[in-house]
C-alpha positions as CSV (number, residue, x, y, z in Angstrom):
1,Q,50.1,89.4,133.8
2,V,52.5,90.1,136.1
3,Q,55.5,91.5,135.9
4,L,59.3,92.4,137.1
5,S,61.6,94.7,136.7
6,E,64.6,95.9,138.4
7,S,67.1,99.1,138.0
8,G,69.4,100.6,139.8
9,G,72.6,98.7,139.2
10,G,75.8,99.9,137.9
11,L,79.6,99.3,138.4
12,V,80.6,101.1,141.3
13,Q,84.0,101.2,143.9
14,A,84.1,99.4,147.0
15,G,83.1,100.9,149.6
16,D,80.1,102.8,147.9
17,S,76.6,103.3,147.4
18,L,73.3,101.6,145.4
19,K,69.8,101.7,145.4
20,L,67.8,99.1,143.7
21,S,64.3,99.3,142.9
22,C,61.9,96.8,141.5
23,A,58.5,97.8,139.9
24,A,55.5,95.4,140.1
25,S,53.1,96.2,137.1
26,G,50.3,93.9,136.5
27,R,47.6,92.8,138.5
28,I,50.2,91.8,141.5
29,S,48.7,93.1,145.3
30,S,51.2,95.0,147.6
31,A,50.4,92.1,150.4
32,Y,53.3,89.1,148.2
33,G,55.7,88.3,150.4
34,M,58.7,89.9,148.4
35,G,62.7,89.4,148.1
36,W,66.2,89.9,146.6
37,F,69.0,87.1,145.0
38,R,71.6,87.8,143.7
39,Q,73.5,85.7,140.8
40,V,77.0,84.8,139.6
41,P,77.5,83.1,136.7
42,G,77.9,79.3,137.6
43,K,77.0,79.2,140.9
44,E,73.7,78.9,142.6
45,R,71.1,81.5,142.7
46,E,71.6,83.5,146.9
47,F,69.3,85.0,149.5
48,V,69.9,88.1,150.0
49,A,66.3,90.5,152.0
50,A,62.9,89.7,152.1
51,I,59.7,91.3,152.9
52,G,56.5,90.2,154.1
53,G,53.3,92.1,153.0
54,G,52.9,94.1,156.0
55,G,56.4,95.5,155.5
56,S,57.0,95.0,159.4
57,E,58.6,91.3,158.5
58,L,62.7,90.7,157.8
59,L,65.4,88.7,156.4
60,Y,68.5,89.2,155.2
61,A,71.1,86.6,155.0
62,D,74.2,87.4,156.8
63,S,76.9,88.3,154.7
64,V,74.7,91.7,153.9
65,K,73.3,92.0,157.6
66,G,74.1,95.7,158.8
67,R,74.6,97.0,155.4
68,F,71.8,95.9,153.1
69,T,68.3,97.4,154.5
70,I,65.3,96.4,152.3
71,S,61.8,98.3,152.4
72,R,58.4,98.4,149.7
73,D,55.8,101.5,149.3
74,T,52.6,100.2,148.8
75,A,50.9,102.1,147.0
76,R,53.9,103.2,144.6
77,K,54.0,98.7,144.8
78,T,58.0,99.1,144.4
79,V,60.4,97.5,146.2
80,S,63.7,98.8,147.3
81,L,67.0,97.0,148.3
82,E,69.6,99.8,149.4
83,M,73.3,98.5,150.1
84,N,75.9,100.9,152.0
85,N,79.9,99.3,151.4
86,L,79.5,97.8,148.6
87,R,82.0,94.5,149.0
88,P,83.7,93.5,145.2
89,E,82.0,89.9,146.3
90,D,78.5,91.5,146.7
91,T,79.2,91.4,142.3
92,A,75.7,89.6,141.2
93,I,72.6,90.3,139.6
94,Y,70.3,91.0,141.6
95,L,67.1,90.0,140.9
96,C,63.7,90.3,141.8
97,A,61.4,87.7,142.9
98,S,57.4,87.8,144.2
99,R,55.0,85.0,146.0
100,S,52.0,84.1,145.7
101,A,48.8,85.4,146.3
102,L,48.4,83.1,149.0
103,Y,51.8,84.0,151.6
104,S,52.4,87.0,152.7
105,G,55.6,86.6,154.6
106,P,58.8,86.3,153.7
107,S,60.7,83.3,152.4
108,L,64.9,82.3,151.8
109,D,63.3,80.3,149.8
110,P,63.7,81.1,146.1
111,H,62.0,78.4,145.3
112,A,58.7,79.8,147.5
113,Y,58.5,82.7,144.9
114,V,56.6,82.8,141.9
115,I,57.7,85.3,139.5
116,W,61.3,87.2,138.8
117,G,61.8,89.8,137.3
118,Q,65.1,89.2,134.9
119,G,68.1,91.6,137.1
120,T,70.2,94.3,137.5
121,Q,74.1,94.0,137.3
122,V,76.0,95.3,140.5
123,T,80.0,95.3,139.7
124,V,82.4,96.4,142.7
125,S,85.4,96.9,142.4
126,S,88.2,96.7,144.8
């Protein structure tokens, strides 16, 4: 059974940086499209960034372009999200997600993802 586990969240000040990691376990191919989303209680899940199986196709939400960088390590089956110049509005639970074996490309649609991690909390104080 495939599982995703996020780590790296925490409490930081505005302008600081954090690096989130998502580790995959089980029978999952490094060729699957992977994504990061975030959620605030009472609001819909929001797309943050996504990466294709080859690592060259990247998608970013406009709100994080130029500040966040998504990358993947195929050998270690991990996907990372480096977040710089964090803002209070970046505060959320960050979730990692994987597409199925049929789709290697990235997607900004949460319904395109079939496996989700439990999330890691990121809190940015002003």
